[in-house]
N, C-alpha and C positions, 0 to 999 in steps of 0.2 A: 502483280503490278498494282500500285496504288496511284491515284491521281493526287497531285499536290495542288491545292487551291491557290490561284494567283494571289488572293488576298493574304494568305499566310506567307507566301514568298515575299510580298511587298512589306509586310510588317516586320518580318525577320531581318530583311535587308535594311529597313529604316532604323530599327532600334539596335541591331547587333552587328551590322556591317558584314565584314568578311566571315566572322564566326557564324552569323545567321545564315549566310549563303551556304557555308559548309554543313550546317545542321540540316538545311533543306535537302542538300544533295545526298546526305546520308540516310534520309528518312526511309526510302524503299528498302534498303538493306536492313535497317533497324527493325522495321515492321516484320520483314520475313524472318529475322532472327527470333523475335519474341513470339511470333505465331508458332514457330516450331518449339521453342524452349518451354513455353507454358501450355502447349497442347491446345492451340486455338484455331478456329477457322473463321474467316471473314463472314459477316452477316449483314451487309448493307454498305451504303456509301459513306465516305469519310466525312467527318465534321471537323470544325476548327474554331479556334479563338485567335486572340492576338499572338499568342506564342506557341500554342499546342495543336497537334493533330490528334484527333480521337477517332478510332476505328471501332465500329460495332463488331463484336465477335461472339462466338459461342465456345465454351470450354468443352472440348470433345469428351473428356472423361465422365462428366456428369450432365452435360447438356445445359449448363447454366449460361444464361445470357449475360454478357459483360461488356466493358468498354476498355480498349487498350489506348492509354494516353501517352503520347510521345512528346516530350518537351525538353528544351535544354535546361541544364542545372545552372541556376544563378542565385543571386541573393534572395529573390522573391520565391523561387520554386523549391529551393533546397529544403525548406522546412515543411512543405506540404505533406509528405508521408508521415512525418513526426506528428503533425497536428491531427491527421486523419486517424492515426492509431489511438491517440489520446481520446479523441472524440468518440471513436468506436467503442472503447472500453466503457465510456460513460453513457453510451446510447444517446448522444447529445443532438442528433439530427443532421449529421454530415454524411456525405456519400461514403459507402463502405470501401475500404482498401482491401483488395484480395491478394495482390502480389506487388512487390516493388524491387526494382534493380537500382542500387545506390549509385553505381558508376554512371549510368546513362540518364537516371532520373525517370525511367519508364515505369508506369504504374498500370496495374489491372484493377479496374473499379467496377462496382456494381453498375448494371445498366439501368439508366433512368429514361424517362420519356422526353427526348429532346424536342418534341413537338408541343410540349405542355410546360412552358415556363411561367413563373409568377407574373412576368411582364405582360402576359396575355389576359390576366384578370382585369375585367372592366373597371371594377371599383378600386381606385387607388388606395382608399382608406383600408379596405380589406387586405390589400397587398401589404400595407404597412403593419397591420395586425399580425400577418403571417411572419414577416421578418422579425417583429418584436418577440414572438414566441420562439423562433429559431435562435435569436441572439441570447435569449434568456438561458437556453440550454447550452449553447456553445461557450458563453462566457462564464458558465458555472464551473468550468474546468480550470484549475490552477496549474501553473507551469513551474516546475522545480528548476532551480539554477542548474546550468549545465545541460539543459535539454536540447541545445543546439539551435535555438530560435533567436531571431532578431529581437532587440528590446526597444520599447517605446522611449526609454530614457535617452538613448543615444540619438534617436530620430528627433526628439524634442530639443535636445541641445543644438543639433545642427540647424534646425529651422529657426530657432531663436537667434542664433548667431548670424544667420543669413538675412534676417528680417530687414535691417537697414538697407542692405544692398537691393533687396527685392523692392522695397518701397521706393528707392531711388530710380528704379527702372519704370515705374508706373507713371502714366501720363496724367492721371486724374488726382487732384489734391485730396478729394474725399476718400478715394481708395487708398492713398498713401496713409492717411490717418487710420483707416480701417485695418490695414496690415499692422500698424503699430499697436492698435488695440488688441488684435489677435495675439501678437507676440507678448504683450503684457499679461494677457490672460494665461498663456501657456507658462510663463515664468512663475506664476503663482502656484502651479500644480506640478511643475517639472520635477521637483524633489521627491515626489511620490508617484513614480510612473506606473505602478501596479504590477500584478503577477497573473492576470487572467489570460487565457488563450484566446487570441483575437483572430477573426477571419480577415478583417480589414476591407474587404471588397464585397459585402453582401448587399448588392443591388438586386432589383427584381429579376434580372436576367440570369443571375447566379443561383436561382432557386428553381429546381425542376421537380416534376411530379414523379413519384415512385410508388411501388406497391409494398405494403406491409401486411402483417397478420390481421390488422383491423381494417384493411382496405387501403385506399390511396392516401399518400402522405406527401408533404412538401419536404424537400431535401436540399441542403446547402452544398454547393459545389465550388470548385476552383478557388480555394482560399489562398491568400498571400500572407501567411500567418506571422504573428509576432506576439510577444508577451507584453502586456500592458494593462492600462485602465480600460474598463469596459465602455467608458464614455467616448473613447476614440472610435467606437464601432457605429455610431448613430448616423454619421453624415451621409452615407450613400442612400439611406432610406428617407432622408430629408429632402434630397434634391432629385431623386428619380421621379420622372413624371411630375416635374416641379409645379407646385401651386403655392405662391407666396402666402396666401391666406391660410394655408394649412401647416405652415412650418412649425408654429408653436404647438398646434394640436398634435402633430406627429412627434415633436420633441417630448411633450408631456406624456404621451402614450408610451414611448420607448423608455423613458427614464423610469416610469412607474413599473413597466413590465420587468425591467432589469434590476429594480430596487436601487437606483442610483441617486446620489446627491446631485440636485439640479445644478448647483453652482459649479461643481467639478466637471459634470458632464458638459455644461456649456463651454467651459474653458477648453476641454479636450476637443469639442466639436469645432470651436474656433481654430484650434490647432490644425484641423484638417483643411480649413480654408487657407491657412498660412502654408501648409505643406503643398497644396495644389498651386498656390501662387509662386512658390519657389520653383517648381517644375516648369510652370508656364512661362515665367520670365526668363528662365535659363534657355528656353527655346525661342526667345525673341518677343514674347508677348508684352504688350504695354498696358493692358487692361485686365482686371480680374474677370473671370467667367461671371456674367451677369447674375445667374442663379446663385452662385456661391456668395457673391457680395450681398445679394438681397437676403439670403438665409442668415448671414452673419449679422446684418442690420436688424433683422427680426429678433434674433436671439439676444441682441444687445438692447432691445426695446426701442429701436429707431424706425420701425416700419409703420 
């Protein structure tokens, strides 16, 4: 038997409705199935995120500590095993994929230290430096056509098309102009969406400590992968533990570490502000997230 956290039930119900409730109801049986199928035994209490349940396990055959990740297959999660395999071949700094079931989306991953996330590092600048190093490795991997991943080009086209509607939903005239400026910036780069393998969600909480041959290392987890320009990766590290005075410093550090053109990286970062505005206003929001708006203003030289 496993305990299903109330928070996971709530988020699955909120975002996936009846399908989410069905997924939660199936979790005990799925867990039992994969424990038997992959020769695993439970090794601690369950952990969870917005969409996934993670069970610490031990592989009986060799005693290796691992993590069994159970999550529904959707647009965001379907590409996760594809990305993890590609990053694994390149030793790019992502969590190691040990097993995968394509039908259910269930994965067996290397066990990391869930008590030691990068979000616990006191120095935010040091955390940004860690993310910069990880992103340099992750985005060094190119994605071939037909890899089965979402593309940034399609996302950019959707957000640019939606921008006038999004702006019309906002209550503040300055924020409406900011959304228009973000859309204009994305239009300038949308014709070259890029071919790098992107994590998309590398905030400090998605970096955990792990063990390597040379000692402790920081490892990227929980990607929502897509193929695109590496400039689209910077936004989470700009707004995590937000400090308006540090936005440009963080942006400069990240663009230098990844070897990016600052103009293109700024345009794609403004695209993330626009993407979030699209989602927030669809759910009834009338204002931009203050940190997002301020980050955009700083990158546009208005701070």
